[in-house]
VEXZAVEX-20238 format. One record per atom (N, C-alpha, C, O): residue in one letter; x, y, z. Coordinates in steps of 0.1 Angstrom, whole numbers, plus 5000, padded with zeros to 4 digits. Layout:
N
aXYZ ...
This chain:
538
x500849905001 x499950005000 x500950124998 x502050105002 x500650224992 x501650374995 x501450435008 x500750385016 x502250575009 x501750595021 x500750685020 x500650735009 x499850725029 x498850815028 x499450975028 x500151015037 x498951065017 x499351175018 x499151255025 x499851365024 x498151245034 x498151345048 x498651295058 x499751255059 x497451305071 x498351255082 x498151085081 x497051035076 x499351005088 x498750905087 x498050775094 x498050765106 x497350685085 x496650595093 x496650495105 x497750445102 x496450435114 x496650345123 x495950205120 x494850195116 x496550125123 x496049965127 x496949925139 x498149925139 x496249905149 x496949815158 x496249725159 x495149725154 x496749575167 x496549445169 x497049405180 x498149425182 x496149335189 x497049245199 x496449105202 x495149085201 x497349015207 x496648885208 x497448815218 x498348875224 x496948695219 x497448585230 x497348445222 x496348445215 x498148305223 x497548195221 x498148105226 x499248065223 x497548055237 x497747915247 x498447805236 x497747755227 x499447765237 x500147585233 x499547525237 x498847465229 x499347495255 x498747355259 x497547345255 x497147235251 x496447475256 x495047475256 x494347495242 x493247445239 x495347565232 x495047555220 x493747715221 x493047755211 x493747765230 x493047905227 x493748005229 x494948005233 x492848105225 x493348245215 x492848365225 x492148335235 x493248495221 x492348635219 x492948665210 x494148625207 x491948785201 x492548905195 x491649015196 x490449005199 x492649145191 x491949295192 x492349325185 x493549365187 x491849355169 x492249445156 x491349545159 x490149535161 x492349725160 x491749845160 x492249905146 x493349875141 x491350005141 x492250115130 x491550225132 x490350215138 x492050335128 x491850475130 x492450545116 x493550535112 x491550605109 x492350695096 x492950675083 x493350745074 x492550465087 x493350425078 x492750445060 x491550445058 x493850445049 x493050445036 x493750295029 x494650235035 x493250265019 x494050175010 x494150254995 x493150294988 x495650274993 x495850404983 x496750334969 x497150394959 x496850184972 x497250084963 x497649964961 x498349904953 x496549934972 x496649784975 x496749684967 x495849704959 x497549544962 x496949464947 x496549354953 x497249294961 x495349314948 x494949194949 x495749064942 x496749094935 x495248924942 x495948834939 x495948804925 x496848724921 x494948874914 x494648894902 x494749004895 x494049034885 x495949094903 x496649214898 x495749314900 x496049414894 x494449324908 x493649444902 x493949534917 x494049474927 x493849704915 x494549784925 x493149834930 x492249874922 x493249834945 x492049854952 x492550014959 x493650054961 x491350074962 x491450234964 x489850204976 x488850144975 x490450294986 x489150304994 x489650355012 x490650325019 x488850395014 x488650485028 x487950365042 x486650355044 x488950305049 x488650215057 x488050355066 x488750465067 x486650335071 x485850405080 x485850355095 x485850415106 x485850195091 x486050135102 x486649995102 x486349935091 x487349925112 x487749795110 x488249725126 x489349755131 x487249645131 x487649595141 x486849455139 x485849415133 x488249395151 x487949235154 x488849185170 x489949195176 x487649145171 x487849075185 x487548925185 x487048875175 x487748855195 x488048725195 x488448655206 x489548685211 x487648535214 x488648455222 x487748265218 x486848245211 x488348215223 x488348065221 x488747965215 x489248035205 x489047855212 x490147775210 x489747685198 x488647635196 x491047665190 x490947615178 x489647465172 x489247425162 x489547455182 x488047335177 x486947425176 x486247405166 x486547525184 x485147575183 x485747715182 x485847755194 x486147805173 x486447935173 x484748055176 x483548045173 x485648135181 x484448215181 x485348375180 x486548395182 x484348475175 x484648595172 x484148685163 x483848625153 x483948865162 x483448895159 x484449005146 x485649045148 x483749025135 x484349105125 x483749185121 x482549145120 x483949355117 x483149435112 x484249535103 x485249585107 x483749545091 x484549665081 x483449755078 x482249735079 x484049865075 x483249975067 x483950045058 x484850115063 x483750055048 x485050125037 x484050185027 x483050145022 x484650295027 x484150415015 x484550445006 x485750455006 x483850474992 x484450514982 x485850364977 x487050364976 x485050274977 x485850184972 x485950164954 x485050144945 x487350164952 x487650164934 x488250034934 x489050014943 x487949944925 x489049894919 x489349874902 x488549884892 x490449854904 x491249904886 x491049734881 x491149614885 x490549794868 x490949614856 x492049634857 x492449754858 x492949524855 x493849464851 x494049514839 x494049424830 x494349634836 x495249644819 x495549784821 x495049864828 x496549784813 x497849894807 x496850044800 x496050024791 x497150114804 x496950244791 x498250264782 x499250214785 x498050324774 x498750344760 x500650364765 x501750344759 x500450424779 x501950444782 x502650324787 x503850304787 x501350244791 x502550074799 x501750134811 x501550034818 x501350224816 x501050154832 x499750164841 x498850254841 x499950074848 x498450024849 x497350074857 x497550174864 x495950024856 x494750114863 x494450264857 x494450364864 x494050264841 x493850304836 x492350304843 x491650204844 x491950494848 x490650494853 x489450494844 x488250514847 x489850474835 x488450414823 x487950324827 x486750314826 x489150194836 x488050074836 x488150064849 x488649964854 x487750174856 x487950124875 x486750124879 x486050224880 x486250004882 x485049964891 x484650064903 x485250034913 x483850154904 x483550224920 x482550124925 x481850064918 x482550114934 x481450084945 x481350154953 x480450124961 x481950234955 x481050314969 x481450234979 x482450174980 x480050244989 x479950245004 x480050065007 x479050025002 x480749965013 x480849825015 x480549785033 x481549775040 x479649775036 x479849725050 x479749565054 x478649505053 x480549535058 x480749395060 x480349325075 x480949385084 x479849255079 x480249245095 x479949055093 x479349005084 x480548985106 x480448825105 x480648835120 x481048945125 x480548735126 x480248685140 x480648495136 x480248435126 x481348455145 x481648345145 x481148265159 x481548325169 x480548165162 x480348115175 x479347965172 x478447975164 x479547835178 x478447735176 x479247695166 x478547735157 x480247655160 x480647625150 x480447675137 x480847595128 x480047775134 x479647845119 x479847985123 x480048025135 x479948055111 x480248165109 x479248285104 x479048275092 x478748355108 x477048425102 x478048535096 x478948585103 x477648575080 x478548715075 x477448805067 x476948775056 x477248875071 x476348985064 x476949075055 x478049115059 x476649125044 x477549215038 x476049345027 x475049305021 x476649475030 x475649515022 x476749655009 x477849715011 x475949644996 x476649764989 x475449904987 x474649894978 x475350004995 x474650074994 x474250154983 x473150204982 x475450154968 x475450204955 x474550114948 x473850154938 x474650004953 x473649914943 x472249864949 x471449784944 x472349924961 x471049834965 x471249674969 x470349594969 x472349644973 x472249464974 x472749444987 x473249544992 x472749324995 x472549325009 x472449155004 x471849104995 x473449065017 x473948955010 x473748925024 x473449015032 x473748775032 x473748675039 x474048565038 x473548505029 x475148505047 x475948395046 x476448325057 x477148375066 x475948175056 x476248095073 x477247995064 x476947955052 x478447965074 x479347875067 x479647795077 x480147865086 x479647675080 x480147575086 x481847605087 x482647635078 x482147585100 x483447615101 x484647495103 x485847525106 x484247355100 x484847265098 x484447215081 x483447255075 x485547125077 x485147075064 x483946985062 x483546935073 x483346955053 x483147015039 x482747175043 x481947235035 x483147245054 x482447375051 x480847415048 x480647535045 x479847335050 x478847345043 x478347515047 x478647585057 x477447545033 x476947695038 x475947745027 x475747705016 x475347845034 x473647875028 x474348035025 x475248085031 x473448075013 x473948195009 x472048305000 x471148264992 x472148425007 x470848485004 x471348565002 x471848625011 x471248624988 x471348794980 x470048824975 x469248754968 x469948944979 x468649024975 x468849164968 x468949264974 x469049164954 x468749284953 x467349384948 x466549344940 x467449504956 x466149594958 x466449734953 x466949824959 x465849724937 x465549824927 x467449874924 x468049984924 x467749694922 x469449754917 x469349854906 x468449834899 x470349984902 x470350014895 x471349984885 x472549984887 x470849964872 x471849894865 x473250004858 x474249954853 x473050134858 x473950254850 x474950214857 x475650164849 x475550184869 x476450234881 x477450074881 x478550044884 x476149984872 x477149824878 x478549854868 x478249894857 x479849834872 x480949784865 x481249704855 x482249644853 x479949724845 x479849604832 x481449664825 x482449604820 x481249774826 x482349834814 x483449754815 x483949684807 x484049784831 x485449754839 x485549594831 x486449554823 x484249524835 x484649354833 x484649294820 x484949184818 x484149374811 x483749314800 x484349434787 x484149414775 x485049554791 x485449634781 x486449584769 x487549604773 x486449554757 x486949494748 x486849584736 x485849654736 x487649594724 x487149704712 x486149664711 x485349754714 x485249514708 x483849474705 x482749514716 x481549534713 x483249534727 x482249494737 x482449644748 x483449654755 x481449734749 x481649854755 x480149894759 x479349964753 x479749804773 x478349804774 x477949964783 x477549954794 x478050094778 x477550184780 x476150224777 x475550144770 x475550304781 x473950314777 x473150254783 x472050274779 x473350144794 x472750074798 x471950104811 x472450094823 x470850144808 x469550174822 x468850084828 x468549974824 x468350154845 x467250024845 x467149954858 x468149994865 x466449864864 x466349844878 x466149694879 x465449644870 x466649624886 x466849474887 x466449454905 x467249484914 x464849394907 x464849294916 x464649194918 x463449174917 x465649064922 x465648984923 x466348904935 x466848984943 x466648754938 x466948724947 x467748614944 x467348544935 x469048554953 x469848424949 x469748394960 x470148474969 x469348234963 x469048114972 x470248034966 x470247974954 x471348034977 x472047904971 x472847814987 x472947874998 x473247704985 x473347604995 x474547504989 x474547464977 x475647464998 x476247344995 x477647344999 x478147465000 x478347255000 x479747265007 x480847354996 x481247324985 x481047435001 x482847504997 x483647384990 x484047394978 x483747314994 x484747214994 x484647154977 x485547114970 x482647164973 x482647094963 x481447204957 x480247174958 x482047304953 x480847404947 x480247354938 x479147414937 x480447274929 x479947244919 x478547134922 x477747104913 x478547104931 x477547034937 x476147074942 x475047024940 x476447164947 x475647254954 x474447314946 x474447324934 x473547334954 x472147374944 x471747554947 x472047604957 x471047634937 x470847764940 x469347774929 x468847704920 x468947874934 x467747954928 x468348104923 x469248184926 x467348104914 x467448294913 x465748314908 x465048244901 x465448434916 x463848464911 x464348624907 x465148694914 x463748634897 x463748734890 x462248804896 x461248744897 x462348904897 x461149004903 x460549094893 x459349094890 x461349164887 x461749224876 x463049304870 x463949354875 x462749294858 x464249404853 x463949484840 x463949434829 x463749604842 x463249694832 x464749764830 x465649774837 x464449804816 x465649904814 x465449934798 x464549904791 x466750014796 x467050064780 x468150044782 x469050064791 x468050004768 x469650024765 x469550154748 x468650154740 x470750214747 x470450334738 x469050384738 x468350384728 x468650424750 x467150484751 x466450374744 x465450404738 x466750244744 x465250164736 x465050064752 x465950024759 x463750054752 x463749974761 x463249794758 x462749744748 x463549764770 x463449594772 x463349584785 x463849644794 x462249454785 x462549404800 x462549244797 x462349164788 x463049244810 x463449014811 x461948994822 x461449074830 x461748844819 x460648834828 x461048674828 x461748624819 x460548594840 x460448414842 x459648404849 x459248484858 x459048294843 x457748244851 x458348144859 x457648034861 x459448154865 x459548054871 x461548084877 x462348124869 x461648054887 x463248064892 x463547994884 x462847904878 x465148034880 x466147994874 x466847884885 x467147914896 x467147754881 x467647644891 x468947614883 x469347634872 x469547544895 x471047474894 x470947404906 x470947454917 x470947274902 x471147144909 x471747004898 x471646974886 x472346944912 x472546844902 x473846884892 x473646804883 x474446924891 x475247004880 x474847044869 x475647034860 x473647084869 x472547154859 x471647284859 x470747304867 x471847364851 x471047444848 x469847474839 x469947494827 x468747464849 x467147484843 x467147594843 x467747674851 x466047624828 x465447754827 x464247704823 x464347634812 x462847724831 x461747734824 x461247764814 x460647704806 x461547884815 x461148004803 x461448144809 x460848194818 x462748214802 x462848344802 x462948444790 x463648434779 x461948534794 x461848604779 x462848734778 x463248744790 x463348824773 x463848924768 x462448994759 x461848934750 x462149134762 x461349194753 x461549324750 x461349414758 x461949354733 x462349464732 x461049544723 x459949494721 x461349644719 x460849714704 x460349594691 x460949574680 x459249524695 x458849454680 x459949344680 x460349294670 x460249314691 x461149194691 x460849124706 x460149174715 x461448994704 x461148944715 x462348784719 x462448724709 x462848744726 x463548614726 x463148544740 x462948604750 x462948424740 x462248364748 x463548254746 x464048224735 x464048184761 x464448114766 x464147984771 x463348004780 x464547824769 x463647744781 x464847634774 x465447624764 x464647544791 x465147384788 x466747414802 x467047484811 x467347304795 x468047274805 x469647234803 x469947144796 x470547294810 x472447214803 x472747174816 x472447234826 x473547054813 x474747064825 x476347124823 x477047164813 x476547114836 x477847214840 x478747134833 x479747184827 x478647014834 x480246944827 x479546844816 x478346834814 x480446774811 x479946644803 x479846494814 x479746384809 x479846524827 x479646414835 x478246364835 x477946254840 x477546434831 x475946394833 x475646404819 x476346444811 x474146344818 x473746344804 x473646464796 x473746564803 x473446494783 x473346634781 x472046694776 x471046644771 x472246834780 x470746924778 x470046964768 x470046894759 x469647044767 x469147114756 x468547254759 x467847264770 x468747364749 x467847494754 x467347524743 x468047534733 x465947544743 x465547624730 x465447784728 x465147874737 x465647794717 x466147944710 x464948004702 x464847954690 x463948114707 x463148144700 x462948284695 x461748324695 x463848374689 x464248494685 x462848514673 x462548424665 x462348624676 x461548704665 x461748864667 x461748924678 x461748904656 x461549054656 x462249094638 x462349044627 x462649224646 x462849304628 x464249344632 x464649354643 x464749374621 x466249414618 x466549574619 x467649634618 x464549674622 x464949764623 x465449804642 x466349874646 x464349704649 x464649694658 x466649654668 x467349704677 x466749524659 x468149474663 x469049604658 x470049644665 x468849644650 x470349724647 x469949844657 x470949884665 x468949894658 x469149994672 x469449954687 x469450024697 x469549814687 x470249754700 x471449734697 x472149694705 x472049754682 x473449734681 x474249854692 x473649934700 x475549824689 x476549874695 x476550034692 x475850074683 x477350134702 x476650274701 x477350294688 x476750354679 x478650264685 x479450334674 x479250264664 x480250264656 x477750184659 x477450124647 x477050224640 x476550304647 x476950244631 x476450344619 x475750234612 x476450164605 x474350214613 x473650114602 x472450094615 x472250104627 x471750084602 x470050044604 x469349964590 x469649974578 x468349894598 x467449834588 x466249784589 x465749794601 x465349694577 x464249664587 x463649554578 x464149544567 x462649474584 x462849374579 x462249244591 x462749224602 x461349164587 x461349084595 x462548964599 x463048904589 x462948934609 x464048834610 x463648714622 x462948754632 x463948624621 x463548464633 x465248444632 x466048454622 x465548394648 x466348284654 x465648184661 x465148194672 x465648044653 x465147934663 x465547824664 x465647774653 x465947744671 x466547624672 x467047574682 x466547614692 x467947504684 x468547424703 x469947474704 x470647524696 x470047434716 x471547454717 x471647324728 x471247314740 x472147244720 x472547084725 x473647104734 x474147204731 x474247014745 x475146954747 x475347024764 x474447074771 x476547014768 x476847104777 x477347254780 x477947324772 x477147294793 x477847464794 x479447474792 x480047574795 x479947344786 x481347344785 x481547284768 x482747284764 x480747244761 x480647214751 x478647244746 x477647174748 x478847354739 x478047364733 x477547294717 x478647264711 x476647274710 x476147224699 x474747324694 x473647314698 x475247404688 x473947514682 x473447404665 x474147344657 x472347434667 x471347364659 x469947514656 x468847524662 x470347584648 x470047724647 x469247754631 x469847744620 x468247784633 x468247864617 x467548004616 x466448044619 x468348044611 x467748214608 x467448234596 x468148184587 x466048324594 x465748394586 x465248544588 x464948604598 x465248584572 x465248724573 x464148744555 x464448704544 x463248814558 x461948824551 x461848994551 x461749064561 x461949044535 x462449174529 x462749304535 x462249414537 x464349194537 x464749284549 x465749424537 x465949424525 x466149524548 x467049614545 x467549654553 x467349664565 x468649704546 x469849754551 x470849834551 x471849794545 x470949944559 x471750044552 x472750124563 x472550134575 x474250174551 x475050224562 x476050314552 x476050274540 x476550394555 x477350474548 x478550384541 x479150414530 x478850304546 x479850204540 x479550054534 x480349974531 x477750054531 x477450024524 x476150044510 x475249994504 x476950184511 x475750254498 x475650184485 x476750144481 x474950164478 x473950284483 x472950144491 x471850184495 x473250044493 x472349994505 x471649834499 x471349804487 x471749764510 x470949654506 x469149654509 x468649724519 x468249564498 x467349564498 x466549474497 x467349374495 x465549434497 x464849294492 x465449174497 x465649064491 x465749204510 x467049084514 x466048974517 x465149014525 x465948854514 x465448754518 x466648654525 x467648654518 x466748584537 x467348464542 x467348344544 x466148314546 x467948244546 x467448124552 x469148014552 x469847944544 x469148064566 x470847954568 x470247894581 x469247924587 x471547774581 x471147694594 x472647714599 x473647744592 x472547694610 x473947624614 x473847504626 x473247524637 x474447394622 x474447254627 x475947204620 x476447244610 x476247114631 x477246994629 x478247084624 x478547054613 x478947194629 x480247254630 x480047354617 x480947404612 x478747364612 x479247494600 x477747524601 x476847474606 x478047654591 x476547754588 x476447714573 x477347744566 x475347654568 x474947644555 x473947754549 x472747754552 x474447854541 x473347944535 x472947864523 x473647814514 x471547854527 x470847824519 x470047894508 x469647834498 x469948034511 x469448104503 x470048284508 x470448304519 x469848364501 x470348464506 x470248584489 x471148604480 x468948634489 x468848694475 x468948844483 x469048854495 x468748934472 x468649074476 x469349174466 x470249154457 x468849284469 x469049414460 x470349524461 x470649554473 x470949574454 x472349634456 x472049774449 x473049834446 x470849834447 x471149914440 x470349874428 x469149844430 x471049874414 x470349834403 x470349664402 x469649604394 x471249614410 x471649494409 x471349394417 x471349414429 x470849214412 x470049144419 x471349044427 x472549014424 x470949024433 x472048904443 x471748794447 x470748804455 x472348654444 x471648544449 x473148524451 x474148554445 x473048444464 x474448384471 x474148244477 x473048234482 x474748154479 x474348044486 x475847964487 x476647974478 x475947874501 x477547894503 x477447784520 x476547784528 x478747704520 x478947654536 x480247684538 x481147694530 x480047724552 x481247814559 x481347754576 x480747794585 x482447614574 x482647544585 x482947624596 x483347724592 x482747614607 x482647724618 x484247714623 x484747794632 x484947654618 x486147634618 x486547774614 x487047834624 x486447844604 x486747954598 x486148064604 x486148164597 x485648084617 x485548224617 x485948184635 x486148074640 x485948304640 x486848314650 x486648254661 x485548224663 x487548234672 x487248164688 x486048204687 x485648304681 x485048094695 x483948164700 x484448144718 x485348064720 x483848214728 x483748204744 x483548074747 x484348024756 x482748014743 x482547844746 x482547784733 x482447814722 x482747674740 x483547514731 x482647494717 x481647434720 x482647514710 x481347464703 x481947404686 x482347484678 x481947274682 x482147174674 x482547314665 x481947424665 x483647284658 x483447334647 x484247254632 x485347204631 x483447254625 x483947134611 x484947204606 x485047324606 x486047094602 x487047144593 x486647144576 x485447154573 x487247154571 x487247144556 x487147294548 x487347404553 x486847274535 x486447384525 x485147464526 x484047414523 x485147574531 x484247724530 x483747694508 x484547654500 x482747724507 x482047714495 x480747834492 x479647834497 x481247904484 x480748034481 x480048024469 x480848014459 x478748034466 x478248074451 x477648184448 x476748204456 x477848304436 x476848434439 x476748434428 x477348354421 x476048504424 x475448564412 x474848704412 x473848734417 x475648774406 x475348944406 x474848944393 x475448874384 x473749014389 x472849044377 x472649174376 x472649224387 x472349274362 x471849374359 x472649534368 x472049644369 x473449504370 x474349614379 x474949674369 x475649634359 x474149854373 x473949944368 x475650064372 x475450134382 x476950084365 x477950074376 x477550274378 x478150344387 x476750314371 x476250434377 x475750474392 x475850584398 x475150344397 x474750344410 x475650334418 x475450384429 x476950274414 x477650254424 x478450424429 x478650514421 x478750434445 x479050554448 x480550594443 x481650534442 x480250734438 x481450834436 x481950804422 x483050834419 x480850714410 x480850714396 x480150834389 x478950864390 x481150894382 x480751004372 x479650944368 x479350824366 x478951084366 x477251064363 x476751064348 x475651024345 x477651084339 x477351024328 x478250864321 x478450824310 x478450824334 x478450594332 x477150604332 x476250674337 x477250484324 x476150364327 x476850244318 x477950234313 x475250144318 x476150044315 x474749914318 x473549924319 x475949774319 x474949664326 x476449544331 x477549514327 x475849504340 x477549434342 x476849314355 x476549334367 x476649204349 x476749064357 x477848944356 x478348894346 x478148934367 x478648814374 x478248684380 x477048684384 x478948584381 x478748484388 x480348414392 x481348394385 x480148394403 x481448364413 x480948194417 x479948154422 x482148104415 x482347964424 x483447984433 x484547994427 x483647984445 x484647964452 x484847924459 x483947924467 x485847864465 x486347764475 x487147824486 x487347944485 x487647774497 x488747824504 x489347704516 x488947724527 x490147614512 x490247514530 x490447634540 x490047584551 x490747744542 x491147814554 x490747954553 x490647994541 x490348074564 x489848194563 x491448264557 x491748344564 x492248234546 x492948334544 x493248334524 x493648244517 x493048464519 x492948494506 x493648414494 x493248404483 x494948344500 x495948274493 x494948154493 x495448064485 x493948104498 x493947964501 x492747974490 x492447864484 x492348054488 x490948094477 x491348024461 x492248054453 x490247944462 x490047874446 x488947904436 x487847944442 x488847904426 x487647944417 x487548014409 x488648044404 x486448094403 x486248164391 x485248304395 x484548324406 x485348394382 x484348444385 x484648464369 x485648464363 x482848484365 x483148504351 x481848614348 x480948614356 x481948714337 x481148804335 x480048794322 x480248854312 x479048734324 x478248724315 x477848854307 x477848864294 x477748914312 x477249074309 x478649164313 x479049174324 x479049214305 x480149344309 x480349464297 x481249474289 x478949564299 x479049684288 x478949814300 x478249824310 x479949884293 x479850014298 x480350124286 x481150104277 x479450264290 x479650374281 x479350484290 x478750504301 x479850574281 x480250674294 x480050804281 x480750794271 x479350894284 x478851014276 x478950964262 x479651024254 x478050834256 x477450794244 x478750704237 x478550654227 x479850704244 x480850594240 x481050464250 x481350464262 x480750364241 x480550204247 x481650164245 x482450194237 x481650064255 x482649924252 x481949814258 x481449814269 x481749714249 x480949574254 x482149494250 x483049534242 x482149354259 x483049274261 x482549174244 x481449174239 x483549104241 x483249004226 x482848874230 x482248794224 x483248864241 x482948694245 x483348694264 x484248754271 x482448614267 x482748634284 x483948654290 x484948584286 x484048724297 x485348694305 x485648624315 x484648634323 x486648524320 x486848484333 x487948484339 x489048454335 x487448564354 x488948534358 x489148404370 x488348374378 x490148364368 x490448254374 x491548244387 x492648304386 x491348184399 x491748214413 x492548084413 x491948014406 x493348034417 x494047894424 x495547954428 x496048064426 x495947844434 x497147914439 x497648034448 x498848064449 x496848094451 x497448234449 x497348324442 x497848434446 x496948304434 x497048424418 x495748414415 x495148304415 x495048564410 x494248594403 x494648584388 x495848614385 x493948564381 x494448554368 x492848614357 x491648584358 x493348694349 x492548694333 x493448684321 x494348754317 x492848554315 x493548554306 x493348624297 x494448664292 x492148684291 x492448754280 x490448844280 x489448794277 x490548944283 x489549054281 x489449144266 x490249214261 x488149114263 x488449184249 x487349294247 x486249244247 x487249414246 x486149504245 x486449564236 x487549594232 x484949604231 x484849684217 x483649784213 x482449754214 x483949864209 x482349964207 x482650064201 x483550054192 x482050184203 x482250284198 x483150414202 x483250524197 x483650344214 x484750424222 x486350364219 x487450404224 x486150244209 x487550184210 x487450044209 x486349994208 x488949954210 x488949844214 x489949814217 x491049844213 x489449724232 x490549664243 x491049574246 x490349474250 x492049554247 x492649394250 x493449384269 x494249464273 x493149334274 x493549374284 x493849204287 x493349124279 x494749164300 x495549024308 x496349044316 x496949144319 x496248924321 x497448974335 x497048874349 x496048804350 x498048874356 x497648824371 x497748934384 x498449034383 x496948874396 x497648964407 x497748844414 x497048744413 x498848874423 x499148754433 x498448824445 x498448944447 x497848714453 x497748764465 x498448704477 x497848684488 x499548674476 x500348674486 x501148754489 x500948864483 x502448744499 x503348824496 x502848974494 x501749004498 x503649044489 x503649224486 x502349244476 x501949354474 x501549094469 x500949064458 x501049204449 x500549314449 x502149134440 x502549164428 x501349194417 x500149154416 x502049274409 x501149304397 x501349224386 x502249144389 x500949204373 x501249204358 x500349194352 x499549104354 x500049284346 x499349324340 x499349424325 x500149514323 x498249384314 x498749454306 x497549484295 x496649394293 x497549614288 x496649674282 x496949754274 x497649864275 x496149704262 x496249774246 x495449764241 x494649674241 x495349884230 x494049864216 x493950004216 x494750064223 x492850074209 x492450204205 x491150244216 x490250174221 x491350364218 x490150444227 x489750584224 x490750654226 x488850634222 x488450754219 x488950844230 x488450824241 x489650914230 x490650994242 x489351034250 x489350964260 x488451104249 x487351164255 x486851084264 x486351134274 x486950904264 x486450854271 x487750814284 x487650734293 x488750914282 x489450954292 x488751024304 x489051004316 x487951084301 x487651194310 x486851134321 x486751194331 x486350984318 x486050904334 x487350854343 x487350754350 x488150934342 x489050914349 x489651054351 x490351044361 x489651154346 x490351284349 x489551434342 x490051464331 x488751484344 x488451624339 x489251714334 x488951824331 x490551664332 x491751744326 x491951734315 x492651804308 x490751584306 x490851584294 x489451604288 x488451534289 x489751734279 x488151804270 x488451814260 x488251914254 x488951674251 x489051684237 x488751574233 x488751484242 x488551534220 x488051364216 x489251384205 x490151474204 x488851244197 x490251214192 x490551054196 x490250994205 x491451004184 x491750854185 x493150874192 x493950974192 x493350744199 x494250694208 x494950564208 x494250464208 x495950564207 x496750374210 x497050364221 x497250474226 x497050274230 x496950224241 x498050114240 x497850024232 x499150124249 x500250014251 x500650014268 x501750054272 x499949984275 x500150014293 x500549874295 x500049764292 x501449904301 x501949764319 x501749814335 x502149924340 x501249754339 x501249744354 x501449644359 x500749544359 x502849694368 x503549584374 x504249664389 x504049784391 x504749594396 x505049664413 x503949564421 x503849444419 x503349644428 x502449554440 x501549674439 x501549784435 x500449574448 x498849684447 x499149784456 x498849904453 x499649774466 x500049914474 x501149964468 x501450064475 x502149964459 x502950034451 x502950034436 x504050034429 x501850044430 x501950004416 x502650074405 x502550194406 x503250044396 x503950154388 x503450074375 x503449944373 x502950204367 x502450174356 x503150254345 x503450364349 x503450234333 x504450244324 x503950224310 x502950154309 x504250274300 x503750264285 x503950394279 x504550494283 x503050344266 x503050464258 x501250474252 x500650374248 x500850614252 x499550654248 x500050764237 x500750874238 x499350684224 x499850784215 x498050864209 x496950804208 x498350974207 x496851064205 x496751124191 x497751164186 x495551114183 x495551164171 x494251184170 x493351164178 x494151244157 x493051354151 x492051434162 x490851454163 x492951464168 x492551574182 x491351654175 x491151654163 x490351734187 x490051804178 x490051954179 x489552044173 x491351944193 x491352084192 x492952154188 x493752214194 x492852104173 x493852114166 x495452024168 x495651944177 x496052054161 x497551984159 x498752034169 x499352124164 x498951984180 x499352004186 x500951904190 x500851784185 x502151914197 x503151854198 x503351824211 x504551854209 x503351774225 x502851764234 x504051654242 x504751584234 x504251644254 x504751504262 x504151584280 x504551674288 x503151514280 x502651504295 x502951394304 x503551294300 x502551404315 x502551244321 x501351204328 x500851304333 x500651124330 x499451134334 x499350994343 x499550884337 x499250994353 x499150914364 x500150804363 x499950684366 x501750864356 x502850764357 x502950744344 x504050684342 x502250754331 x502350704320 x503050834309 x503050954311 x503250794304 x504350874291 x503350884281 x502950784275 x502751004279 x501451064268 x502251144255 x502451264254 x502351054249 x502951154231 x501451234223 x500451174221 x501651314221 x500051364210 x501251384197 x502351454196 x500651304189 x500951344174 x500251394166 x499051354164 x500851504160 x500651614151 x500251504138 x501051424132 x499151524135 x499051534122 x498751624110 x498851584099 
C-alpha cells in the first residue's frame, strides 16, 4: 500500500495464544486508515477509505468464536489493464463500488456473514460451517438495483464490447446452498421479480415464469423472455455444467425486426435496417460444449449504412447452423440496380474463436454467387455520365480463412459500359481464375464506339501482392474523362500499358498515342498517372 498523503492511518492488533490449551484472544482496531494501491492476487488495484475495521475474539481452535466489522467508503477496483503509456489502472476501466459494509460473527461452529453495497441496493447473508466440508447457505437480494452504475464496462470492456448506455432496475433474489469443498454439487435458485431497462434509449424487459434453478450440476430454465420494441427472445430448457452428466438442450426462439435489432446494436455502429427476422432452434450439449442447431430467416429485409451504399434491399435469407458449419441455403438481395443471389457453406472452423467450446467442422468453405443487372452509375462516386450493365457469377472455395487459400472462378456473362454515348462491350464472356494464390485474367476483349481494348495478366494474393497486367488497343480520348476532368478533347488514341509492382505500390508504364484531336494539331509530352503520353501531329 502507498503512504497516505495526509496524516498517517493507524492499525493496531493484540492477541494471545495458549499452546497447551489451543486457546486464543485477539483484538484489531483501525483509525484513519486508507487503501491507496493495494494489489489483489488477480492483479487488480484497490482504493478505499476504511471508516471502521474492528475484530475481536476469544475461544479455541476446535470451536472458534469472534466478531469482524468492516466499513469502507469510495471503494474502487481497477481492471488489470494497461494504458497506452504502459501504466496499470486506467481510470476508464475502474469499478466504483461506493460504500461497502461487512459484518461477521463466529460461534457455535459456524460463521454468519452479512454484507451490503449501498450504491447497488445489494444485501447478502451467508452462514458457513467452520469445519470441512464447510457447509454454507447464501441469500443475496437486489432491491431496485440500478443497472447504470454496474461495473460491466470494467469487466467486459473490449474493442467490440462497450456496455455503456445501459439503464434500468433489477429486483431479484439468489438462494444457494452446498459445501464449499465441492461447489459444483451445490444448488441455487435465481428468482427474478422485475428487470426493466433501456439500451441506447430503447426499452427492454426480462421476465421468468419461475426461478432459474441449478442442481445436480445442471442449469434449468423453464422460460426466460427478453422483450424489446417489436422483438422478443424466449429461452427454455436445461444444460448440465460438465460432460459428466447426460446432455441437455436449450430452446431458442427469437422473433423481431432488423429495425429493432440494429437499434440495439453497439453505440458506435452506424447501421439501420428493416424487415422480419427469426432465429429458432436449440443449443444441445453442456455448458462446456455447446452444439448449436439454429435456423435464421430474414424476409423483406433492408440494411443501410454509409459503408454499404446504396444499401441492400429485398433481402431474403435462409440459413442453418448445425454440425459445426453454417449453411446459407438462400440469400437474395438487391444492391442498387443489381440483383444478388448467394448460397454456400462455411465451416465454423473458419470463424473467430468463440467464448464457449462449439464443434467446429473442418473442410473447405464454399460460396456461389450471382450478380445481375448492375448499372455502374449506381456505385457511389462514379461519374454522372457513366452507364452500362454488368452481370457476374462466382464459384469459390477456400480451405482456410486466408485469401491465398481461395480457389475458383468469376465469370461475366454481361460486361457493357458507356460514357457520354461512347460504349465498350465484351466480345466473349471473360473469366477470372483464382488458384494457388494467383488471380488470372486470360483475355478481356472490349470493343464498341469508344474503341477496342485487350487486357490480361495476373495479381498475386500472397506476399506483397505483385501485379503483372497489360492493356493495349485503341480508345477515343474523350473516354479518358471518366478518369480525369483534365481531358476535354476527342480523338483516337493507341494504348500500350503495363502495370507492375504491387497493389500497395503499383508501377504503370507505357505509351498513349493521341491522333485526330479536335482541338487542333499539337505536339506535347505530359505525364498522366505515371504514363508517358505523346500527342502526335497530323
